KOLGUVEX-718459 format. One line per 2 residues: number of its first residue (from 1); their letters; for each residue x, y, z of N, C-alpha, C, O. Coordinates in nm, 4 decimals. Layout:
N
NUM	a	X Y Z X Y Z X Y Z X Y Z; ...;
END
This chain:
159
1	ms	1.9002 -6.2067 28.4621 2.0400 -6.2456 28.4534 2.0846 -6.2400 28.3083 2.0215 -6.3000 28.2213; 2.1890 -6.1710 28.2830 2.2398 -6.1548 28.1472 2.3351 -6.2686 28.1127 2.4081 -6.3186 28.1984;
3	li	2.3332 -6.3078 27.9881 2.4247 -6.4112 27.9419 2.5642 -6.3565 27.9167 2.6614 -6.4321 27.9157; 2.5746 -6.2274 27.8965 2.7043 -6.1645 27.8733 2.7322 -6.0744 27.9923 2.6518 -5.9868 28.0244;
5	ps	2.8443 -6.0950 28.0570 2.8735 -6.0141 28.1768 2.8797 -5.8659 28.1456 2.9061 -5.8250 28.0325; 2.8545 -5.7860 28.2491 2.8484 -5.6411 28.2296 2.9828 -5.5827 28.1896 2.9853 -5.4778 28.1253;
7	ff	3.0955 -5.6454 28.2246 3.2245 -5.5889 28.1852 3.2500 -5.6047 28.0362 3.3483 -5.5507 27.9855; 3.1631 -5.6783 27.9631 3.1707 -5.6855 27.8177 3.0773 -5.5830 27.7546 3.0569 -5.5862 27.6332;
9	gn	3.0226 -5.4963 27.8296 2.9449 -5.3875 27.7729 2.7948 -5.4043 27.7857 2.7203 -5.3255 27.7274; 2.7467 -5.5047 27.8603 2.6022 -5.5227 27.8792 2.5280 -5.5180 27.7468 2.4358 -5.4379 27.7314;
11	rr	2.5652 -5.6003 27.6522 2.5181 -5.5903 27.5152 2.3818 -5.6540 27.4936 2.3231 -5.6369 27.3867; 2.3304 -5.7259 27.5902 2.2012 -5.7910 27.5730 2.0955 -5.7072 27.6441 2.0991 -5.6893 27.7658;
13	sn	2.0004 -5.6560 27.5640 1.9014 -5.5681 27.6235 1.7807 -5.6451 27.6768 1.7117 -5.5966 27.7664; 1.7548 -5.7623 27.6240 1.6395 -5.8391 27.6672 1.6735 -5.9869 27.6473 1.6963 -6.0299 27.5343;
15	if	1.6773 -6.0636 27.7535 1.7186 -6.2030 27.7407 1.6182 -6.2881 27.6637 1.6523 -6.3976 27.6191; 1.4957 -6.2401 27.6475 1.3948 -6.3158 27.5745 1.3862 -6.2780 27.4273 1.3122 -6.3402 27.3511;
17	dp	1.4612 -6.1771 27.3876 1.4640 -6.1330 27.2478 1.5881 -6.1912 27.1805 1.6992 -6.1450 27.2067; 1.5713 -6.2926 27.0933 1.6885 -6.3576 27.0334 1.7676 -6.2656 26.9419 1.8837 -6.2939 26.9124;
19	fs	1.7077 -6.1560 26.8962 1.7775 -6.0650 26.8065 1.8566 -5.9579 26.8814 1.9318 -5.8821 26.8202; 1.8400 -5.9516 27.0118 1.9096 -5.8476 27.0861 2.0494 -5.8908 27.1275 2.1233 -5.8099 27.1836;
21	ld	2.0877 -6.0135 27.1023 2.2182 -6.0621 27.1437 2.3208 -6.0429 27.0334 2.3083 -6.0993 26.9247; 2.4207 -5.9639 27.0621 2.5359 -5.9511 26.9743 2.6478 -6.0313 27.0378 2.6650 -6.0277 27.1596;
23	lw	2.7220 -6.1017 26.9592 2.8362 -6.1732 27.0138 2.9447 -6.0735 27.0502 2.9652 -5.9744 26.9802; 3.0128 -6.0998 27.1581 3.1191 -6.0117 27.2013 3.2373 -6.0272 27.1086 3.2817 -6.1388 27.0819;
25	dp	3.2886 -5.9156 27.0593 3.4045 -5.9151 26.9716 3.5189 -5.8502 27.0480 3.5161 -5.7294 27.0712; 3.6206 -5.9285 27.0882 3.7290 -5.8705 27.1669 3.8111 -5.7676 27.0894 3.8827 -5.6880 27.1501;
27	le	3.8018 -5.7681 26.9562 3.8786 -5.6737 26.8754 3.7971 -5.5512 26.8350 3.8470 -5.4637 26.7641; 3.6716 -5.5448 26.8799 3.5869 -5.4315 26.8445 3.6450 -5.3031 26.9023 3.6887 -5.2997 27.0173;
29	gf	3.6451 -5.2003 26.8234 3.6976 -5.0726 26.8681 3.8409 -5.0482 26.8253 3.8872 -4.9342 26.8256; 3.9117 -5.1542 26.7885 4.0475 -5.1371 26.7383 4.0408 -5.1094 26.5895 3.9555 -5.1640 26.5194;
31	sf	4.1291 -5.0260 26.5417 4.1290 -4.9883 26.4009 4.2281 -5.0761 26.3245 4.3474 -5.0783 26.3549; 4.1771 -5.1474 26.2259 4.2608 -5.2271 26.1390 4.2477 -5.1724 25.9987 4.1357 -5.1519 25.9518;
33	pg	4.3589 -5.1476 25.9295 4.3487 -5.0923 25.7932 4.2801 -5.1901 25.7002 4.3007 -5.3112 25.7080; 4.1977 -5.1349 25.6117 4.1353 -5.2165 25.5082 4.0052 -5.2826 25.5478 3.9462 -5.3520 25.4650;
35	tv	3.9573 -5.2651 25.6691 3.8313 -5.3272 25.7067 3.7166 -5.2322 25.6797 3.7249 -5.1128 25.7085; 3.6097 -5.2862 25.6241 3.4939 -5.2057 25.5875 3.4230 -5.1527 25.7110 3.3672 -5.0430 25.7075;
37	an	3.4243 -5.2282 25.8198 3.3512 -5.1874 25.9396 3.4043 -5.0577 25.9978 3.3293 -4.9852 26.0631; 3.5309 -5.0265 25.9764 3.5899 -4.9062 26.0343 3.5752 -4.7839 25.9454 3.6217 -4.6758 25.9813;
39	lp	3.5120 -4.7990 25.8312 3.4968 -4.6874 25.7391 3.3715 -4.6071 25.7712 3.2755 -4.6632 25.8241; 3.3693 -4.4781 25.7411 3.2455 -4.4014 25.7556 3.1417 -4.4517 25.6560 3.1758 -4.5210 25.5602;
41	ss	3.0143 -4.4168 25.6787 2.9063 -4.4712 25.5959 2.9232 -4.4364 25.4483 2.8919 -4.5194 25.3630; 2.9715 -4.3168 25.4153 2.9898 -4.2808 25.2750 3.0959 -4.3688 25.2107 3.0817 -4.4070 25.0945;
43	ar	3.2006 -4.4013 25.2826 3.3052 -4.4884 25.2294 3.2539 -4.6315 25.2167 3.2937 -4.7034 25.1251; 3.1659 -4.6736 25.3080 3.1076 -4.8083 25.2967 3.0238 -4.8193 25.1711 3.0230 -4.9238 25.1059;
45	ei	2.9520 -4.7107 25.1356 2.8736 -4.7126 25.0128 2.9646 -4.7259 24.8920 2.9332 -4.8006 24.7993; 3.0769 -4.6547 24.8913 3.1723 -4.6656 24.7808 3.2286 -4.8064 24.7765 3.2480 -4.8622 24.6686;
47	sa	3.2551 -4.8642 24.8928 3.3058 -5.0008 24.8985 3.2034 -5.0975 24.8403 3.2404 -5.1928 24.7717; 3.0743 -5.0738 24.8671 2.9693 -5.1593 24.8118 2.9618 -5.1446 24.6608 2.9364 -5.2414 24.5891;
49	ia	2.9841 -5.0218 24.6129 2.9820 -4.9972 24.4691 3.0932 -5.0769 24.4023 3.0709 -5.1451 24.3022; 3.2116 -5.0677 24.4581 3.3256 -5.1367 24.3992 3.3141 -5.2869 24.4179 3.3773 -5.3637 24.3453;
51	gt	3.2337 -5.3294 24.5149 3.2233 -5.4715 24.5444 3.1193 -5.5469 24.4648 3.0976 -5.6653 24.4903; 3.0543 -5.4833 24.3696 2.9564 -5.5552 24.2875 3.0296 -5.6631 24.2098 3.1189 -5.6334 24.1305;
53	rv	2.9925 -5.7862 24.2320 3.0622 -5.9008 24.1741 3.0120 -5.9290 24.0331 2.8916 -5.9395 24.0098; 3.1061 -5.9412 23.9390 3.0722 -5.9695 23.7998 3.1649 -6.0788 23.7484 3.2865 -6.0711 23.7661;
55	dw	3.1078 -6.1800 23.6850 3.1860 -6.2841 23.6174 3.1872 -6.2538 23.4688 3.0854 -6.2121 23.4135; 3.3017 -6.2743 23.4028 3.3142 -6.2521 23.2583 3.3688 -6.3794 23.1985 3.4802 -6.4220 23.2290;
57	ke	3.2886 -6.4394 23.1128 3.3268 -6.5649 23.0485 3.3282 -6.5453 22.8979 3.2400 -6.4793 22.8429; 3.4276 -6.6021 22.8310 3.4354 -6.5943 22.6858 3.4144 -6.7334 22.6282 3.4795 -6.8294 22.6695;
59	tp	3.3235 -6.7431 22.5334 3.2984 -6.8676 22.4605 3.3409 -6.8445 22.3157 3.3733 -6.7312 22.2798; 3.3420 -6.9459 22.2329 3.3767 -6.9232 22.0922 3.2812 -6.8273 22.0205 3.3199 -6.7648 21.9218;
61	ec	3.1568 -6.8147 22.0689 3.0576 -6.7303 22.0021 3.0403 -6.5926 22.0634 3.0041 -6.4982 21.9933; 3.0660 -6.5789 22.1957 3.0331 -6.4520 22.2623 3.1086 -6.4346 22.3935 3.1778 -6.5246 22.4411;
63	hi	3.0924 -6.3135 22.4506 3.1387 -6.2810 22.5854 3.0132 -6.2760 22.6728 2.9131 -6.2158 22.6340; 3.0181 -6.3383 22.7896 2.9023 -6.3422 22.8789 2.9429 -6.2815 23.0136 3.0404 -6.3241 23.0754;
65	fk	2.8659 -6.1811 23.0577 2.8868 -6.1156 23.1863 2.7697 -6.1527 23.2762 2.6543 -6.1444 23.2343; 2.7988 -6.1936 23.3997 2.6933 -6.2227 23.4971 2.7222 -6.1441 23.6240 2.8310 -6.1532 23.6810;
67	ad	2.6231 -6.0667 23.6674 2.6369 -5.9845 23.7874 2.5300 -6.0237 23.8886 2.4121 -6.0332 23.8543; 2.5706 -6.0464 24.0119 2.4758 -6.0746 24.1191 2.4199 -5.9431 24.1713 2.4934 -5.8607 24.2259;
69	lp	2.2904 -5.9239 24.1543 2.2235 -5.8014 24.1992 2.0964 -5.8391 24.2761 1.9858 -5.8086 24.2314; 2.1115 -5.9050 24.3915 1.9931 -5.9510 24.4646 1.9052 -5.8357 24.5100 1.9540 -5.7320 24.5550;
71	gl	1.7762 -5.8554 24.4974 1.6801 -5.7564 24.5435 1.6541 -5.6425 24.4474 1.5695 -5.5576 24.4756; 1.7237 -5.6375 24.3348 1.7022 -5.5301 24.2382 1.6107 -5.5780 24.1260 1.6118 -5.6947 24.0867;
73	rk	1.5317 -5.4833 24.0760 1.4476 -5.5103 23.9595 1.5216 -5.4624 23.8358 1.6163 -5.3844 23.8460; 1.4791 -5.5086 23.7193 1.5476 -5.4669 23.5966 1.5358 -5.3165 23.5746 1.6204 -5.2578 23.5071;
75	ed	1.4322 -5.2528 23.6306 1.4170 -5.1078 23.6192 1.5226 -5.0323 23.7000 1.5486 -4.9149 23.6736; 1.5836 -5.0990 23.7982 1.6851 -5.0358 23.8828 1.8253 -5.0466 23.8240 1.9202 -4.9910 23.8793;
77	vk	1.8392 -5.1185 23.7114 1.9702 -5.1467 23.6535 1.9772 -5.0892 23.5124 1.8794 -5.0921 23.4378; 2.0949 -5.0369 23.4773 2.1146 -4.9815 23.3439 2.2372 -5.0482 23.2818 2.3422 -5.0581 23.3453;
79	ve	2.2228 -5.0942 23.1558 2.3344 -5.1525 23.0810 2.3550 -5.0652 22.9582 2.2626 -5.0439 22.8798; 2.4787 -5.0143 22.9419 2.5089 -4.9232 22.8315 2.6422 -4.9609 22.7680 2.7275 -5.0247 22.8298;
81	ve	2.6571 -4.9192 22.6422 2.7850 -4.9308 22.5736 2.8321 -4.7890 22.5456 2.7634 -4.7118 22.4788; 2.9508 -4.7549 22.5977 3.0064 -4.6205 22.5817 3.1292 -4.6258 22.4925 3.2003 -4.7262 22.4888;
83	dg	3.1532 -4.5180 22.4216 3.2750 -4.5018 22.3420 3.3056 -4.6231 22.2551 3.4217 -4.6589 22.2350; 3.2015 -4.6848 22.2047 3.2217 -4.7951 22.1116 3.2436 -4.9305 22.1741 3.1773 -5.0264 22.1346;
85	rv	3.3346 -4.9432 22.2710 3.3659 -5.0755 22.3233 3.3758 -5.0818 22.4755 3.4445 -5.1693 22.5282; 3.3101 -4.9930 22.5467 3.3120 -4.9970 22.6926 3.1721 -5.0332 22.7416 3.0766 -4.9578 22.7230;
87	lq	3.1621 -5.1505 22.8047 3.0348 -5.1960 22.8611 3.0239 -5.1408 23.0023 3.1150 -5.1581 23.0832; 2.9117 -5.0738 23.0324 2.8908 -5.0174 23.1648 2.7636 -5.0741 23.2243 2.6570 -5.0676 23.1630;
89	is	2.7749 -5.1300 23.3445 2.6605 -5.1819 23.4198 2.6488 -5.0945 23.5433 2.7433 -5.0840 23.6215; 2.5325 -5.0312 23.5614 2.5153 -4.9413 23.6755 2.3738 -4.9524 23.7296 2.2859 -5.0114 23.6667;
91	ge	2.3536 -4.8950 23.8464 2.2211 -4.8961 23.9075 2.2265 -4.8412 24.0474 2.3270 -4.7852 24.0911; 2.1147 -4.8586 24.1174 2.1070 -4.8070 24.2530 2.0143 -4.8935 24.3361 1.9050 -4.9305 24.2933;
93	rs	2.0611 -4.9247 24.4563 1.9775 -4.9956 24.5537 1.9361 -4.8927 24.6572 2.0199 -4.8361 24.7273; 1.8050 -4.8688 24.6661 1.7537 -4.7665 24.7575 1.7483 -4.8202 24.8996 1.7351 -4.9402 24.9237;
95	re	1.7590 -4.7271 24.9914 1.7471 -4.7615 25.1323 1.6015 -4.7917 25.1642 1.5111 -4.7269 25.1114; 1.5794 -4.8888 25.2495 1.4441 -4.9245 25.2900 1.3838 -4.8108 25.3714 1.4527 -4.7476 25.4515;
97	qe	1.2542 -4.7849 25.3504 1.1889 -4.6763 25.4230 1.1819 -4.7086 25.5711 1.1468 -4.8197 25.6107; 1.2157 -4.6103 25.6513 1.2119 -4.6292 25.7955 1.0829 -4.5707 25.8506 1.0391 -4.4626 25.8113;
99	hk	1.0245 -4.6442 25.9415 0.9044 -4.5970 26.0087 0.9419 -4.5559 26.1512 1.0409 -4.6034 26.2068; 0.8631 -4.4689 26.2078 0.8927 -4.4120 26.3389 0.9083 -4.5203 26.4462 0.9928 -4.5080 26.5348;
101	dd	0.8280 -4.6249 26.4384 0.8282 -4.7273 26.5432 0.9258 -4.8412 26.5160 0.9350 -4.9344 26.5959; 0.9999 -4.8354 26.4031 1.0939 -4.9434 26.3691 1.2149 -4.9400 26.4619 1.2614 -4.8340 26.5037;
103	rw	1.2629 -5.0568 26.4918 1.3836 -5.0708 26.5729 1.4776 -5.1663 26.4995 1.4524 -5.2866 26.4925; 1.5841 -5.1121 26.4461 1.6784 -5.1935 26.3688 1.7769 -5.2617 26.4623 1.8279 -5.2002 26.5558;
105	hr	1.8032 -5.3892 26.4365 1.9014 -5.4636 26.5146 2.0341 -5.4757 26.4399 2.1408 -5.4825 26.5008; 2.0253 -5.4784 26.3073 2.1469 -5.4913 26.2275 2.1173 -5.4431 26.0863 2.0111 -5.4730 26.0316;
107	ie	2.2093 -5.3694 26.0274 2.1987 -5.3267 25.8876 2.3284 -5.3686 25.8199 2.4333 -5.3088 25.8438; 2.3216 -5.4709 25.7355 2.4402 -5.5225 25.6684 2.4312 -5.5119 25.5166 2.5338 -5.5134 25.4485;
109	rs	2.3093 -5.5011 25.4625 2.2959 -5.4923 25.3172 2.3380 -5.3543 25.2707 2.3055 -5.2533 25.3331; 2.4106 -5.3516 25.1607 2.4592 -5.2235 25.1110 2.3500 -5.1508 25.0339 2.2635 -5.2127 24.9719;
111	tg	2.3558 -5.0187 25.0392 2.2646 -4.9352 24.9624 2.3485 -4.8346 24.8862 2.4658 -4.8130 24.9167; 2.2870 -4.7741 24.7878 2.3569 -4.6719 24.7113 2.3764 -4.7137 24.5673 2.3205 -4.8130 24.5206;
113	kf	2.4569 -4.6355 24.4986 2.4800 -4.6579 24.3561 2.5950 -4.7551 24.3365 2.6844 -4.7667 24.4204; 2.5904 -4.8245 24.2239 2.7015 -4.9105 24.1858 2.7271 -4.8928 24.0374 2.6374 -4.8555 23.9618;
115	mr	2.8507 -4.9199 23.9963 2.8854 -4.9108 23.8552 3.0092 -4.9947 23.8303 3.1063 -4.9882 23.9057; 3.0052 -5.0732 23.7243 3.1211 -5.1486 23.6784 3.1368 -5.1230 23.5298 3.0382 -5.1160 23.4564;
117	rf	3.2632 -5.1089 23.4846 3.2926 -5.0831 23.3433 3.3937 -5.1852 23.2946 3.4862 -5.2232 23.3664; 3.3736 -5.2293 23.1695 3.4621 -5.3281 23.1088 3.4954 -5.2852 22.9661 3.4055 -5.2557 22.8874;
119	rl	3.6249 -5.2816 22.9328 3.6655 -5.2547 22.7947 3.6588 -5.3866 22.7215 3.7259 -5.4833 22.7576; 3.5761 -5.3892 22.6172 3.5547 -5.5122 22.5413 3.6616 -5.5299 22.4340 3.7142 -5.4313 22.3825;
121	pe	3.6939 -5.6532 22.4003 3.7930 -5.6785 22.2955 3.7435 -5.6304 22.1585 3.6241 -5.6080 22.1382; 3.8367 -5.6155 22.0668 3.8034 -5.5646 21.9335 3.7107 -5.6566 21.8551 3.6424 -5.6116 21.7631;
123	ns	3.7077 -5.7839 21.8900 3.6222 -5.8767 21.8152 3.4771 -5.8753 21.8645 3.3978 -5.9603 21.8240; 3.4414 -5.7799 21.9513 3.3044 -5.7706 22.0029 3.2130 -5.7059 21.9002 3.2490 -5.6072 21.8361;
125	km	3.0948 -5.7628 21.8858 2.9941 -5.7112 21.7921 2.8927 -5.6310 21.8741 2.7998 -5.6875 21.9318; 2.9113 -5.4998 21.8786 2.8335 -5.4153 21.9684 2.6862 -5.4046 21.9305 2.6031 -5.3733 22.0157;
127	eg	2.6525 -5.4300 21.8047 2.5126 -5.4179 21.7624 2.4252 -5.5296 21.8200 2.3032 -5.5143 21.8258; 2.4836 -5.6394 21.8621 2.4032 -5.7524 21.9078 2.4020 -5.7736 22.0573 2.3690 -5.8831 22.1026;
129	vk	2.4371 -5.6718 22.1368 2.4431 -5.6867 22.2825 2.3018 -5.7083 22.3376 2.2086 -5.6360 22.3025; 2.2875 -5.8092 22.4245 2.1576 -5.8387 22.4873 2.1763 -5.8509 22.6372 2.2810 -5.8951 22.6844;
131	as	2.0735 -5.8112 22.7120 2.0779 -5.8211 22.8579 1.9476 -5.8804 22.9084 1.8408 -5.8507 22.8549; 1.9559 -5.9636 23.0106 1.8365 -6.0197 23.0739 1.8627 -6.0304 23.2237 1.9774 -6.0375 23.2680;
133	me	1.7546 -6.0313 23.3003 1.7676 -6.0399 23.4459 1.6708 -6.1453 23.4971 1.5512 -6.1411 23.4681; 1.7241 -6.2397 23.5734 1.6406 -6.3458 23.6278 1.6908 -6.3835 23.7664 1.8091 -6.4126 23.7841;
135	ng	1.6015 -6.3831 23.8643 1.6341 -6.4203 24.0023 1.7526 -6.3413 24.0585 1.8372 -6.3978 24.1278; 1.7591 -6.2121 24.0293 1.8639 -6.1275 24.0832 1.9990 -6.1411 24.0160 2.0987 -6.0896 24.0664;
137	vl	2.0038 -6.2099 23.9023 2.1291 -6.2247 23.8280 2.1119 -6.1585 23.6920 2.0266 -6.1983 23.6126; 2.1938 -6.0570 23.6660 2.1944 -5.9885 23.5371 2.2903 -6.0621 23.4450 2.4050 -6.0872 23.4817;
139	tv	2.2435 -6.0970 23.3247 2.3280 -6.1618 23.2248 2.3342 -6.0731 23.1025 2.2312 -6.0405 23.0436; 2.4555 -6.0335 23.0636 2.4775 -5.9522 22.9443 2.5577 -6.0376 22.8466 2.6644 -6.0893 22.8800;
141	tv	2.5043 -6.0513 22.7249 2.5701 -6.1308 22.6217 2.6167 -6.0392 22.5099 2.5373 -5.9652 22.4517; 2.7462 -6.0448 22.4802 2.8052 -5.9641 22.3735 2.8589 -6.0607 22.2678 2.9595 -6.1279 22.2906;
143	pk	2.7921 -6.0679 22.1521 2.8398 -6.1613 22.0494 2.9736 -6.1183 21.9911 3.0115 -6.0013 21.9969; 3.0432 -6.2148 21.9354 3.1721 -6.1862 21.8709 3.1516 -6.1744 21.7206 3.0616 -6.2360 21.6635;
145	qe	3.2360 -6.0946 21.6583 3.2366 -6.0877 21.5123 3.3039 -6.2147 21.4604 3.3942 -6.2709 21.5225; 3.2562 -6.2564 21.3449 3.3184 -6.3740 21.2860 3.4598 -6.3384 21.2443 3.4855 -6.2326 21.1869;
147	ek	3.5497 -6.4290 21.2746 3.6886 -6.4046 21.2364 3.7029 -6.4184 21.0860 3.6543 -6.5137 21.0251; 3.7701 -6.3221 21.0289 3.7927 -6.3269 20.8848 3.9059 -6.4253 20.8590 4.0178 -6.4103 20.9078;
149	kp	3.8722 -6.5249 20.7813 3.9748 -6.6229 20.7462 4.0549 -6.5666 20.6292 3.9983 -6.5079 20.5371; 4.1841 -6.5843 20.6331 4.2646 -6.5302 20.5236 4.2263 -6.5953 20.3908 4.2026 -6.7158 20.3817;
151	dv	4.2215 -6.5117 20.2906 4.1887 -6.5607 20.1562 4.3135 -6.6281 20.0998 4.4109 -6.5626 20.0627; 4.3074 -6.7596 20.0948 4.4227 -6.8367 20.0505 4.3992 -6.8797 19.9048 4.2999 -6.9448 19.8723;
153	kp	4.4926 -6.8415 19.8199 4.4844 -6.8760 19.6796 4.6015 -6.9693 19.6471 4.7177 -6.9296 19.6555; 4.5703 -7.0913 19.6107 4.6799 -7.1851 19.5806 4.7525 -7.1424 19.4528 4.6898 -7.1011 19.3552;
155	iq	4.8808 -7.1528 19.4550 4.9653 -7.1196 19.3387 5.0215 -7.2513 19.2838 5.0803 -7.3318 19.3560; 5.0015 -7.2687 19.1572 5.0512 -7.3911 19.0928 5.1994 -7.3747 19.0638 5.2451 -7.2725 19.0125;
157	it	5.2700 -7.4766 19.0978 5.4151 -7.4746 19.0755 5.4447 -7.5381 18.9401 5.4014 -7.6501 18.9132; 5.5174 -7.4677 18.8556 5.5543 -7.5213 18.7244 5.7021 -7.5590 18.7247 5.7807 -7.5107 18.8062;
159	g	5.7358 -7.6435 18.6347 5.8775 -7.6717 18.6227 5.9128 -7.8104 18.5922 6.0309 -7.8428 18.5803;
END
């Protein structure tokens, strides 16, 4: 006996397999603009690339970028400075190897290349850029140049 009636598409293949149950979606099959699920796989990869989340925080001493890159090693990520003041974070998440006997129930993690670029402010000190990766979070620190204080020369008033 199936938990989901057959007029909903007989979506349960084995009642004893908890992973074989998909919830019925009454809107499945309808096309809504802007939803990732309706895009072809190549467009989903581009969507994943653009969806790499990065926080940019400015402190009095530096600019700090934090990117969530779960499951990636530091060897899979590249941090570069282009054209003097453009910070580029890029990398690639490879697809998991498939074996002949594997049976996938759901694939939701994105794979493919990603890239984010940021134009840094003029007060950025490009020689001191540092990057570290810990627990799937990439942290890039860009120090600021010291602000030049105006040379103030007091003038004595006579009279």
